[in-house]
C-alpha positions as a Markdown table, in Angstrom:
| # | Residue | x | y | z |
|---|---|---|---|---|
| 1 | Met | 35.5 | 46.2 | -33.8 |
| 2 | Asp | 34.3 | 42.8 | -32.8 |
| 3 | Lys | 30.6 | 42.1 | -32.7 |
| 4 | Pro | 29.1 | 42.9 | -29.3 |
| 5 | Leu | 28.7 | 39.7 | -27.2 |
| 6 | Thr | 25.2 | 38.6 | -26.3 |
| 7 | Tyr | 23.7 | 36.2 | -23.8 |
| 8 | Ala | 22.8 | 33.9 | -26.7 |
| 9 | Asp | 26.5 | 33.7 | -27.6 |
| 10 | Ala | 27.0 | 32.1 | -24.2 |
| 11 | Gly | 24.3 | 29.6 | -24.9 |
| 12 | Val | 21.2 | 31.2 | -23.3 |
| 13 | Asp | 18.5 | 32.3 | -25.6 |
| 14 | Ile | 16.2 | 34.7 | -23.8 |
| 15 | Asp | 14.0 | 35.2 | -26.9 |
| 16 | Lys | 13.3 | 31.5 | -27.2 |
| 17 | Ala | 12.4 | 31.3 | -23.5 |
| 18 | Asn | 10.0 | 34.3 | -23.9 |
| 19 | Asn | 8.4 | 32.6 | -26.8 |
| 20 | Leu | 7.6 | 29.6 | -24.7 |
| 21 | Val | 5.7 | 31.6 | -22.1 |
| 22 | Ser | 2.6 | 31.8 | -24.3 |
| 23 | Thr | 2.6 | 28.1 | -24.8 |
| 24 | Ile | 3.0 | 27.4 | -21.1 |
| 25 | Lys | 0.2 | 29.9 | -20.3 |
| 26 | His | -2.2 | 28.1 | -22.6 |
| 27 | Ile | -1.4 | 24.7 | -21.0 |
| 28 | Ala | -1.8 | 26.2 | -17.5 |
| 29 | Ser | -5.1 | 27.7 | -18.4 |
| 30 | Gln | -6.5 | 24.2 | -19.1 |
| 31 | Thr | -5.9 | 23.1 | -15.5 |
| 32 | Pro | -8.5 | 23.8 | -12.7 |
| 33 | Arg | -8.4 | 27.6 | -12.0 |
| 34 | Ser | -10.7 | 28.0 | -9.0 |
| 35 | Gly | -8.7 | 30.2 | -6.5 |
| 36 | Val | -6.1 | 31.2 | -9.1 |
| 37 | Met | -5.4 | 35.0 | -9.2 |
| 38 | Gly | -3.7 | 36.5 | -12.2 |
| 39 | Glu | -1.8 | 34.8 | -15.0 |
| 40 | Ile | 1.5 | 33.0 | -15.3 |
| 41 | Gly | 4.3 | 35.4 | -15.9 |
| 42 | Gly | 4.5 | 37.3 | -12.7 |
| 43 | Phe | 7.2 | 37.0 | -10.1 |
| 44 | Gly | 5.0 | 34.7 | -8.0 |
| 45 | Gly | 1.9 | 32.7 | -8.4 |
| 46 | Leu | -1.2 | 34.0 | -6.6 |
| 47 | Phe | -3.8 | 31.7 | -5.1 |
| 48 | Ser | -6.8 | 32.8 | -2.9 |
| 49 | Leu | -7.8 | 30.7 | 0.1 |
| 50 | Asn | -11.2 | 32.3 | 0.4 |
| 51 | Thr | -12.8 | 29.4 | -1.4 |
| 52 | Ala | -11.6 | 26.8 | 1.1 |
| 53 | Asn | -14.5 | 27.3 | 3.6 |
| 54 | Leu | -12.6 | 25.6 | 6.4 |
| 55 | Glu | -12.7 | 26.4 | 10.1 |
| 56 | Arg | -9.0 | 26.0 | 10.8 |
| 57 | Pro | -7.3 | 25.6 | 7.4 |
| 58 | Val | -3.8 | 24.1 | 7.3 |
| 59 | Leu | -1.6 | 24.1 | 4.2 |
| 60 | Val | 0.3 | 20.9 | 3.3 |
| 61 | Ser | 3.2 | 21.1 | 1.0 |
| 62 | Ser | 5.5 | 18.6 | -0.8 |
| 63 | Thr | 8.3 | 18.7 | -3.3 |
| 64 | Asp | 9.8 | 15.9 | -5.4 |
| 65 | Gly | 11.3 | 15.0 | -8.7 |
| 66 | Val | 11.2 | 12.1 | -11.2 |
| 67 | Gly | 14.7 | 10.7 | -10.5 |
| 68 | Thr | 16.6 | 8.7 | -13.0 |
| 69 | Lys | 13.4 | 7.7 | -14.7 |
| 70 | Leu | 14.3 | 10.7 | -16.8 |
| 71 | Lys | 17.0 | 8.7 | -18.4 |
| 72 | Ile | 14.3 | 6.5 | -20.0 |
| 73 | Ala | 12.6 | 9.6 | -21.3 |
| 74 | Phe | 15.9 | 10.7 | -22.9 |
| 75 | Met | 16.4 | 7.3 | -24.5 |
| 76 | Met | 12.9 | 7.1 | -25.8 |
| 77 | Asp | 12.7 | 10.8 | -26.7 |
| 78 | Ile | 9.2 | 10.8 | -25.1 |
| 79 | His | 8.7 | 13.6 | -22.5 |
| 80 | His | 5.1 | 14.1 | -21.6 |
| 81 | Thr | 4.8 | 11.1 | -19.3 |
| 82 | Val | 7.5 | 12.3 | -16.9 |
| 83 | Gly | 5.4 | 15.5 | -16.5 |
| 84 | Ile | 2.6 | 13.4 | -15.1 |
| 85 | Asp | 5.1 | 11.6 | -12.9 |
| 86 | Leu | 6.3 | 15.0 | -11.6 |
| 87 | Val | 2.9 | 16.0 | -10.4 |
| 88 | Ala | 2.1 | 12.6 | -9.0 |
| 89 | Met | 5.1 | 12.3 | -6.8 |
| 90 | Ser | 4.2 | 15.5 | -4.9 |
| 91 | Val | 0.4 | 15.5 | -4.9 |
| 92 | Asn | 0.3 | 11.9 | -3.7 |
| 93 | Asp | 2.4 | 12.9 | -0.7 |
| 94 | Val | -0.1 | 15.8 | 0.0 |
| 95 | Ile | -3.3 | 13.7 | -0.1 |
| 96 | Val | -2.1 | 11.1 | 2.3 |
| 97 | Gln | -2.5 | 13.7 | 5.1 |
| 98 | Gly | -6.1 | 14.3 | 4.0 |
| 99 | Ala | -5.4 | 17.5 | 2.0 |
| 100 | Lys | -7.0 | 18.6 | -1.2 |
| 101 | Pro | -4.3 | 19.7 | -3.7 |
| 102 | Leu | -4.6 | 23.4 | -4.6 |
| 103 | Phe | -1.8 | 24.3 | -6.9 |
| 104 | Phe | 1.4 | 23.1 | -8.4 |
| 105 | Leu | 4.7 | 24.7 | -9.6 |
| 106 | Asp | 7.5 | 23.2 | -11.6 |
| 107 | Tyr | 11.2 | 23.7 | -12.2 |
| 108 | Leu | 12.7 | 22.6 | -15.4 |
| 109 | Ala | 16.4 | 23.0 | -16.2 |
| 110 | Met | 18.3 | 21.9 | -19.4 |
| 111 | Gly | 21.5 | 22.7 | -21.1 |
| 112 | Lys | 20.0 | 24.1 | -24.3 |
| 113 | Leu | 16.3 | 25.1 | -24.5 |
| 114 | Asp | 14.4 | 22.7 | -26.8 |
| 115 | Glu | 10.9 | 24.1 | -27.4 |
| 116 | Arg | 9.4 | 20.8 | -28.5 |
| 117 | Val | 10.7 | 19.0 | -25.4 |
| 118 | Val | 9.6 | 21.8 | -23.0 |
| 119 | Lys | 6.1 | 21.8 | -24.6 |
| 120 | Asp | 5.8 | 18.1 | -24.2 |
| 121 | Ile | 7.0 | 18.1 | -20.5 |
| 122 | Val | 4.6 | 21.0 | -19.6 |
| 123 | Thr | 1.8 | 19.3 | -21.5 |
| 124 | Gly | 2.4 | 16.3 | -19.2 |
| 125 | Ile | 2.5 | 18.5 | -16.1 |
| 126 | Gly | -0.8 | 20.0 | -17.2 |
| 127 | Glu | -2.4 | 16.6 | -17.6 |
| 128 | Gly | -1.1 | 15.6 | -14.2 |
| 129 | Cys | -2.6 | 18.7 | -12.7 |
| 130 | Arg | -6.0 | 17.9 | -14.3 |
| 131 | Gln | -5.9 | 14.4 | -12.9 |
| 132 | Ala | -5.0 | 15.8 | -9.5 |
| 133 | Asn | -7.7 | 18.6 | -9.8 |
| 134 | Cys | -5.2 | 21.3 | -9.0 |
| 135 | Ala | -4.0 | 24.4 | -10.8 |
| 136 | Leu | -0.6 | 24.9 | -12.5 |
| 137 | Ile | 0.1 | 28.4 | -11.4 |
| 138 | Gly | 3.8 | 28.9 | -12.2 |
| 139 | Gly | 7.2 | 27.6 | -12.6 |
| 140 | Glu | 10.7 | 28.2 | -13.9 |
| 141 | Thr | 12.4 | 27.1 | -17.1 |
| 142 | Ala | 16.2 | 27.5 | -16.8 |
| 143 | Glu | 18.7 | 27.2 | -19.7 |
| 144 | Met | 22.0 | 26.2 | -18.2 |
| 145 | Pro | 24.7 | 25.4 | -20.7 |
| 146 | Gly | 27.6 | 23.5 | -19.4 |
| 147 | Ile | 25.6 | 21.9 | -16.5 |
| 148 | Tyr | 23.5 | 19.4 | -18.4 |
| 149 | Ala | 24.5 | 17.0 | -21.2 |
| 150 | Ala | 23.0 | 17.5 | -24.6 |
| 151 | Asn | 19.3 | 16.5 | -24.8 |
| 152 | Glu | 19.1 | 16.1 | -21.1 |
| 153 | Tyr | 17.2 | 18.0 | -18.3 |
| 154 | Asp | 16.1 | 17.8 | -14.7 |
| 155 | Leu | 12.7 | 18.4 | -13.1 |
| 156 | Ala | 11.4 | 19.3 | -9.7 |
| 157 | Gly | 7.8 | 19.8 | -8.6 |
| 158 | Phe | 6.1 | 21.6 | -5.8 |
| 159 | Ala | 2.5 | 21.0 | -4.6 |
| 160 | Val | 0.4 | 22.7 | -2.0 |
| 161 | Gly | -2.8 | 21.4 | -0.6 |
| 162 | Ile | -5.2 | 22.4 | 2.2 |
| 163 | Val | -7.0 | 20.5 | 5.0 |
| 164 | Asp | -9.0 | 21.4 | 8.0 |
| 165 | Asn | -7.0 | 20.9 | 11.2 |
| 166 | Ser | -9.6 | 18.5 | 12.6 |
| 167 | Lys | -9.4 | 16.4 | 9.4 |
| 168 | Ile | -5.6 | 15.9 | 9.2 |
| 169 | Ile | -4.8 | 12.2 | 8.7 |
| 170 | Asp | -1.6 | 11.6 | 10.7 |
| 171 | Gly | -1.8 | 8.0 | 11.8 |
| 172 | Ser | -2.3 | 8.9 | 15.5 |
| 173 | Gly | -5.5 | 6.9 | 15.7 |
| 174 | Ile | -4.0 | 3.7 | 14.4 |
| 175 | Arg | -4.3 | 0.8 | 16.8 |
| 176 | Val | -3.4 | -2.9 | 17.0 |
| 177 | Gly | -5.9 | -4.9 | 14.9 |
| 178 | His | -6.4 | -2.2 | 12.2 |
| 179 | Lys | -6.2 | -3.6 | 8.7 |
| 180 | Leu | -4.1 | -2.5 | 5.8 |
| 181 | Ile | -5.7 | -2.2 | 2.4 |
| 182 | Gly | -3.5 | -1.9 | -0.6 |
| 183 | Ile | -4.5 | 0.0 | -3.7 |
| 184 | Ser | -2.8 | -1.0 | -6.9 |
| 185 | Ser | 0.0 | 0.9 | -8.7 |
| 186 | Ser | 0.4 | 1.3 | -12.4 |
| 187 | Gly | 3.8 | -0.2 | -12.3 |
| 188 | Leu | 7.2 | 1.1 | -11.2 |
| 189 | His | 5.9 | 4.6 | -10.7 |
| 190 | Ser | 9.1 | 6.8 | -10.3 |
| 191 | Asn | 11.3 | 4.9 | -7.9 |
| 192 | Gly | 14.2 | 2.4 | -8.2 |
| 193 | Tyr | 15.2 | 3.4 | -11.7 |
| 194 | Ser | 18.9 | 3.3 | -11.0 |
| 195 | Leu | 18.5 | -0.4 | -10.2 |
| 196 | Val | 16.1 | -0.9 | -13.0 |
| 197 | Arg | 18.5 | 0.5 | -15.6 |
| 198 | Lys | 21.4 | -1.6 | -14.2 |
| 199 | Ile | 19.3 | -4.8 | -14.5 |
| 200 | Cys | 17.8 | -4.0 | -17.9 |
| 201 | Phe | 20.8 | -2.5 | -19.7 |
| 202 | Asp | 23.9 | -3.6 | -17.9 |
| 203 | Ile | 23.0 | -7.2 | -16.8 |
| 204 | Leu | 20.4 | -8.2 | -19.4 |
| 205 | Lys | 21.9 | -6.1 | -22.2 |
| 206 | Leu | 18.4 | -5.1 | -23.5 |
| 207 | Lys | 17.7 | -2.3 | -25.9 |
| 208 | Ile | 15.1 | 0.3 | -25.0 |
| 209 | Asp | 12.9 | -0.8 | -27.9 |
| 210 | Ala | 13.1 | -4.5 | -27.1 |
| 211 | Tyr | 9.6 | -6.1 | -27.2 |
| 212 | Ile | 9.0 | -8.0 | -23.9 |
| 213 | Pro | 6.2 | -10.6 | -24.2 |
| 214 | Glu | 5.4 | -10.5 | -20.5 |
| 215 | Phe | 4.5 | -6.8 | -20.8 |
| 216 | Gly | 2.8 | -6.9 | -24.2 |
| 217 | Lys | 4.8 | -3.8 | -25.1 |
| 218 | Thr | 8.4 | -2.6 | -25.5 |
| 219 | Leu | 10.7 | -2.2 | -22.5 |
| 220 | Gly | 10.7 | 1.5 | -22.9 |
| 221 | Glu | 6.9 | 1.8 | -23.0 |
| 222 | Glu | 6.6 | -0.2 | -19.8 |
| 223 | Leu | 9.3 | 1.8 | -18.0 |
| 224 | Leu | 7.7 | 5.1 | -19.0 |
| 225 | Thr | 4.2 | 4.1 | -17.6 |
| 226 | Pro | 3.2 | 7.2 | -15.6 |
| 227 | Thr | 2.8 | 7.2 | -11.9 |
| 228 | Arg | -0.8 | 6.8 | -10.6 |
| 229 | Ile | -2.4 | 10.0 | -9.2 |
| 230 | Tyr | -4.7 | 9.0 | -6.4 |
| 231 | Thr | -6.3 | 12.4 | -5.6 |
| 232 | Glu | -9.9 | 11.6 | -6.6 |
| 233 | Thr | -9.8 | 8.1 | -5.1 |
| 234 | Val | -8.5 | 9.3 | -1.7 |
| 235 | Leu | -10.7 | 12.4 | -1.4 |
| 236 | Arg | -13.8 | 10.5 | -2.2 |
| 237 | Met | -12.8 | 7.8 | 0.2 |
| 238 | Ile | -12.0 | 10.0 | 3.2 |
| 239 | Arg | -15.1 | 12.2 | 2.7 |
| 240 | Asp | -17.3 | 9.9 | 4.7 |
| 241 | Leu | -15.3 | 6.8 | 5.7 |
| 242 | Ser | -13.2 | 6.2 | 8.7 |
| 243 | Ile | -9.6 | 6.3 | 7.5 |
| 244 | His | -6.9 | 6.4 | 10.2 |
| 245 | Gly | -3.8 | 6.3 | 8.0 |
| 246 | Leu | -2.6 | 6.6 | 4.4 |
| 247 | Ala | 0.9 | 5.8 | 3.1 |
| 248 | His | 2.2 | 6.7 | -0.4 |
| 249 | Ile | 4.5 | 3.8 | -1.4 |
| 250 | Thr | 7.5 | 5.4 | -3.0 |
| 251 | Gly | 11.3 | 5.0 | -2.6 |
| 252 | Gly | 11.8 | 2.5 | 0.2 |
| 253 | Gly | 8.8 | 0.4 | -0.9 |
| 254 | Ile | 6.2 | -0.9 | 1.5 |
| 255 | Thr | 8.9 | -1.7 | 4.1 |
| 256 | Glu | 10.1 | 1.8 | 4.6 |
| 257 | Asn | 7.0 | 3.8 | 3.9 |
| 258 | Ile | 4.3 | 2.2 | 6.0 |
| 259 | Val | 6.3 | 2.7 | 9.3 |
| 260 | Arg | 6.2 | 6.4 | 8.7 |
| 261 | Ile | 2.6 | 6.6 | 9.8 |
| 262 | Ile | 2.4 | 3.7 | 12.3 |
| 263 | Pro | 2.7 | 4.6 | 16.1 |
| 264 | Lys | 6.0 | 3.4 | 17.5 |
| 265 | Ser | 4.3 | 1.0 | 19.8 |
| 266 | Cys | 2.9 | -0.9 | 16.8 |
| 267 | His | 4.4 | -3.1 | 14.1 |
| 268 | Ile | 3.0 | -4.3 | 10.8 |
| 269 | Leu | 2.3 | -7.8 | 9.5 |
| 270 | Ile | 2.1 | -8.1 | 5.7 |
| 271 | Lys | 0.7 | -11.2 | 4.1 |
| 272 | Lys | 2.8 | -12.3 | 1.1 |
| 273 | Asn | 0.9 | -13.1 | -2.1 |
| 274 | Ser | -2.2 | -11.3 | -1.0 |
| 275 | Trp | -2.2 | -9.2 | -4.1 |
| 276 | Glu | -1.3 | -9.6 | -7.7 |
| 277 | Ile | 2.3 | -8.5 | -8.5 |
| 278 | Pro | 2.6 | -7.0 | -12.0 |
| 279 | Ala | 5.0 | -8.7 | -14.5 |
| 280 | Ile | 7.6 | -5.9 | -14.4 |
| 281 | Phe | 8.5 | -6.7 | -10.8 |
| 282 | Gln | 8.9 | -10.4 | -11.4 |
| 283 | Phe | 10.9 | -9.6 | -14.5 |
| 284 | Leu | 13.3 | -7.4 | -12.5 |
| 285 | Lys | 13.6 | -9.8 | -9.6 |
| 286 | Gln | 14.6 | -12.6 | -11.9 |
| 287 | Gly | 16.8 | -10.5 | -14.1 |
| 288 | Gly | 18.7 | -9.0 | -11.2 |
| 289 | Asn | 18.6 | -12.1 | -8.9 |
| 290 | Leu | 17.0 | -9.9 | -6.2 |
| 291 | Asp | 15.8 | -11.4 | -2.9 |
| 292 | Asp | 12.3 | -10.6 | -1.5 |
| 293 | Ala | 13.7 | -8.1 | 1.1 |
| 294 | Glu | 15.5 | -6.1 | -1.5 |
| 295 | Met | 12.4 | -6.0 | -3.8 |
| 296 | Met | 10.2 | -4.9 | -1.0 |
| 297 | Arg | 12.4 | -2.0 | 0.2 |
| 298 | Thr | 13.1 | -0.8 | -3.3 |
| 299 | Phe | 9.9 | -1.0 | -5.4 |
| 300 | Asn | 6.2 | -0.7 | -4.7 |
| 301 | Asn | 5.6 | -4.2 | -6.1 |
| 302 | Gly | 2.2 | -3.3 | -7.3 |
| 303 | Ile | 0.9 | -1.4 | -4.3 |
| 304 | Gly | 0.9 | 2.4 | -4.8 |
| 305 | Met | -1.1 | 3.4 | -1.7 |
| 306 | Ile | -1.9 | 1.8 | 1.6 |
| 307 | Val | -5.0 | 2.6 | 3.6 |
| 308 | Val | -5.2 | 1.8 | 7.3 |
| 309 | Val | -8.7 | 1.3 | 8.6 |
| 310 | Pro | -10.5 | -0.2 | 11.7 |
| 311 | Asp | -11.5 | -3.9 | 11.2 |
| 312 | Gln | -15.2 | -3.0 | 11.1 |
| 313 | Gly | -14.6 | -0.5 | 8.3 |
| 314 | Val | -12.8 | -2.8 | 5.9 |
| 315 | Gln | -15.8 | -3.9 | 3.9 |
| 316 | Asp | -17.1 | -0.3 | 3.4 |
| 317 | Val | -13.7 | 0.9 | 2.2 |
| 318 | Leu | -13.2 | -2.1 | -0.2 |
| 319 | Glu | -16.7 | -1.6 | -1.7 |
| 320 | Arg | -16.0 | 2.1 | -2.2 |
| 321 | Leu | -12.7 | 1.5 | -3.8 |
| 322 | Asn | -14.0 | -1.3 | -6.1 |
| 323 | Gly | -16.9 | 1.0 | -7.0 |
| 324 | Met | -14.2 | 3.4 | -8.3 |
| 325 | Asp | -12.7 | 0.6 | -10.4 |
| 326 | Glu | -9.7 | 0.4 | -8.1 |
| 327 | Lys | -7.9 | -2.9 | -7.5 |
| 328 | Ala | -7.8 | -3.0 | -3.7 |
| 329 | Val | -7.3 | -5.9 | -1.2 |
| 330 | Val | -6.5 | -6.4 | 2.4 |
| 331 | Ile | -2.7 | -7.0 | 2.6 |
| 332 | Gly | -2.0 | -7.0 | 6.3 |
| 333 | Glu | -2.7 | -5.7 | 9.8 |
| 334 | Val | -1.3 | -3.7 | 12.6 |
| 335 | Ile | 0.2 | -5.9 | 15.4 |
| 336 | Glu | 1.7 | -5.2 | 18.8 |
| 337 | Gly | 5.3 | -4.2 | 18.6 |
| 338 | Lys | 8.3 | -5.7 | 20.4 |
| 339 | Glu | 11.6 | -3.9 | 20.5 |
| 340 | Ala | 13.7 | -6.8 | 19.2 |
| 341 | Glu | 11.6 | -7.4 | 16.1 |
| 342 | Asn | 11.6 | -5.6 | 12.7 |
| 343 | Arg | 8.7 | -3.2 | 12.5 |
| 344 | Val | 7.5 | -4.8 | 9.3 |
| 345 | Gln | 7.1 | -8.6 | 9.3 |
| 346 | Trp | 6.0 | -10.9 | 6.6 |
| 347 | Thr | 3.8 | -14.0 | 6.7 |
| 348 | Glu | 2.7 | -16.6 | 4.0 |
């Protein structure tokens, strides 16, 4: 009689997945645990809202991935940094509405379970959660043979935060004359990597380990720089300063993201060259022969977060940000809108 068939024969190793649970539990236990009920391993993660102490609590949720930046992680065989990216892309979308991140869940799928890679990814997720001051309370690791190429995987993240209804930042108070303060990014963050890879590998024919003098490091090291997590910066800023709008600059760049929070009657005027643009963006612009408009609607160009404040509050916000060692400058203002004009305009 033939040997009985097992799930492992089909490419799914349940025992290996079970062995990983203890490692993941340990990493999760190192993230903030206030409000967490129970341990990882149940059917759902439990989180108590009794610690919130808010009059009219509102939950704010967001989900995102890392995109084709994962291809760089595969090429470098470095996997912890994309775990930080995963957390950043969701929690940064939560905090712009004034919410404090509470907890995070992840979804990881790969063709064949690699314990080292999973541990590295989850270690990065844990680090991201610590930076965001939120709990890692659960997730899913799926082994899916035949779906993913060898040594490749995909990631998705899910963040939930909380804010009092009266403290929600929704841009409704933004008026003509308000100023835009840009807070620096750490580089590309996690957007535009399909274009990045085309420029670097197809057009410039570079190797992932090529040393780039402008960066002071290899190409791969620059491209894997983790996304900034702005939780502490934003929460400390909104605690006692008048902030009327916040925009996380992700895919679509400044051009597409700032209009998401501006009243329809208003437009934006951005002053070119008002902030220092990191070398990676100049490198890509020249290497791909990209015009300014394409750069600004694809990449963050050195601005990871935009703060909209009344003119009289600019100095206080800048002083607070600089006191937190943030690079922050006034990059533009809110202007009166006209139907025939583009909502985001640029000036020298």
